[in-house]
C-alpha positions, 0 to 999 in steps of 0.5 A: 692610333698611336702611330697615326697620331705620332706621325702628325706631331713635331718631335721637338718644341719649335719656340721658347715657351713659358708654360706647358699643357698635356693634350691627353688622349686615352686610346681605346676603340673610340679614342677619348680626349681629356680637358678640364674646367678650371676652378672659378677661384683661380687668378688666370683663366678661371672657369675656362675649358683647358688642357691640364698644365701650367707654368714651367719652373726653373730647371724644367723642360716642357715635358717635365712641367706638363707632366708635373702639372698633369699629376698635380691637377688630375692625380695621374702619375707621369708614368701613365703618360706616353709622350708622343710629340708636340703641337705648335706653341700657342699664346694665351693672349690675355696673359702673353704666356706662350704654352707648349702642347705636349700630346700624350697617350694616357693609360687611365681615366681614374682621375683624382682632381685637385678641387682648387684648380679643377672644377670638372674633368671633361672626357669626350670622344676625340673624333666628336670633339674634332668634328665639332669645329666651328669658325667664328669671328674670334677664331676656331672653337670646339665642343668637349662634353657639352662645353665650349672650347675657345681661346688658346685651347681651341687653337691647340685643337685646331692645330691638331685638326688641321694636321689631320685634315691635311694628311688624311683629307678628313677627320673620319678618314683619320679614324678609319680602321682604328 
C-alpha cells in the first residue's frame, strides 16, 4: 500500500500555498482514511468535514505546518506520521486560501482531539470513501463515515481518486493484493 500510494504522489509542492493539511492514511488490511468534523465555533469552515490542518506560520514549510496542525487538532506526535508526498494544492474558494495536501501514513488511531477545533474524528475505509464518489452540479463529493465531503476537501480526494483510476483503471484494481 505504501509503495503504491507513494508512486502516485508528487514529490514536491507545485505552487505557493497558504495552508497545509495532512491526508492521513492508516495502513492495515483495509487501509483507513481520517477526516475531522470542524467545530461549529470556528471562524472558517465551521462544521465542515475536512482534513486536519491549518495556516502555514512564518518559517514553516508545508510539511511542518501540516504536522504541527495534525498534532494540535488530533494529539498525534509528528513522529507517528510518514510523509509520502503531495497532492495538487487546492483553493478554499470562500476564503481564497490555497492549501497543500500532504499525504502521510499514520501509525496510530489513538486520537486526543482538541474540542475547540474538532467536534468529531471520522475514520473510514479508504476504498469505500473513494468508491462513494459522485459528481454533482457543484463538483465531486464523497462520503466519509456517513458524512458528506464537499468543497476543497472533496477536490483533494478527487485528485487522489483520479490518480488511482488513471494508473490502475479502477479503485478496486488499486487495492487488489494489498
